[in-house]
C-alpha positions as CSV (number, residue, x, y, z in Angstrom):
1,M,105.8,116.4,128.3
2,R,103.5,119.0,129.7
3,T,103.5,122.6,128.5
4,I,103.7,125.4,131.0
5,E,100.0,126.2,130.1
6,Q,99.0,122.6,130.9
7,T,100.9,122.7,134.2
8,T,99.4,126.0,135.2
9,D,95.9,124.8,134.3
10,E,96.3,121.7,136.4
11,I,97.5,123.8,139.4
12,L,94.5,126.1,139.0
13,T,92.1,123.2,138.9
14,L,93.7,121.4,141.9
15,A,93.7,124.6,143.9
16,A,90.0,125.3,143.0
17,E,89.0,121.8,144.1
18,H,91.1,121.8,147.3
19,F,89.8,125.2,148.5
20,K,86.3,124.8,147.0
21,V,86.3,127.9,144.8
22,S,85.3,128.3,141.2
23,R,88.0,127.4,138.7
24,A,86.7,130.2,136.5
25,D,87.7,132.7,139.2
26,L,91.4,131.7,139.2
27,Q,93.9,133.2,136.8
28,P,97.6,132.4,136.4
29,G,98.8,135.8,137.6
30,D,96.6,135.7,140.8
31,D,98.2,135.9,144.2
32,F,97.0,132.6,145.6
33,Y,97.2,133.8,149.2
34,K,94.7,136.6,148.4
35,K,92.6,134.9,145.8
36,L,92.1,131.7,147.9
37,K,92.1,133.6,151.2
38,I,94.6,131.2,152.7
39,D,97.4,131.4,155.2
40,S,100.9,130.0,155.1
41,L,99.9,126.6,156.5
42,Q,97.2,126.2,153.9
43,A,99.7,127.2,151.2
44,L,101.9,124.3,152.5
45,E,99.0,122.0,152.2
46,L,98.5,123.1,148.6
47,L,102.2,122.7,147.8
48,T,102.2,119.2,149.3
49,R,99.2,118.3,147.1
50,L,100.9,119.7,144.0
51,E,104.1,117.8,144.8
52,N,102.2,114.6,145.1
53,H,100.2,115.2,141.9
54,F,103.2,116.1,139.8
55,G,105.6,113.7,141.4
56,V,108.1,116.4,142.2
57,E,109.8,117.8,145.3
58,L,110.0,121.5,145.6
59,P,112.8,122.7,147.9
60,D,111.8,125.6,150.3
61,Y,114.3,127.9,148.7
62,E,112.5,127.5,145.3
63,V,109.1,128.4,146.6
64,Q,110.0,131.0,149.2
65,G,108.4,134.3,148.2
66,V,106.3,132.7,145.4
67,S,102.7,133.8,145.7
68,D,101.2,133.6,142.2
69,F,100.1,130.5,140.3
70,H,102.2,131.1,137.2
71,T,105.5,131.4,139.0
72,L,104.6,128.2,141.0
73,A,103.9,126.5,137.7
74,T,107.3,127.5,136.3
75,R,109.0,126.0,139.4
76,I,107.1,122.8,139.0
77,Q,107.7,122.7,135.3
78,A,111.4,123.0,135.8
79,R,111.3,119.8,137.9
80,L,109.3,117.7,135.5
């Protein structure tokens, strides 16, 4: 079983790769919209990639209003 730290690290790494930013620039508490300079459609792309990577499905109501990596990791972790 993954720890929350491992899940968070995987999310940060995948986000950095997908949006071609340095992994070192991303922190768990960062607002991914601002840090990655993405819009809601790009955020959905990220969520889809994360769902596929972790093999989970995140209902809209669970991710609505989520904008930081750590909270996203806790939602994913709860589904693992």
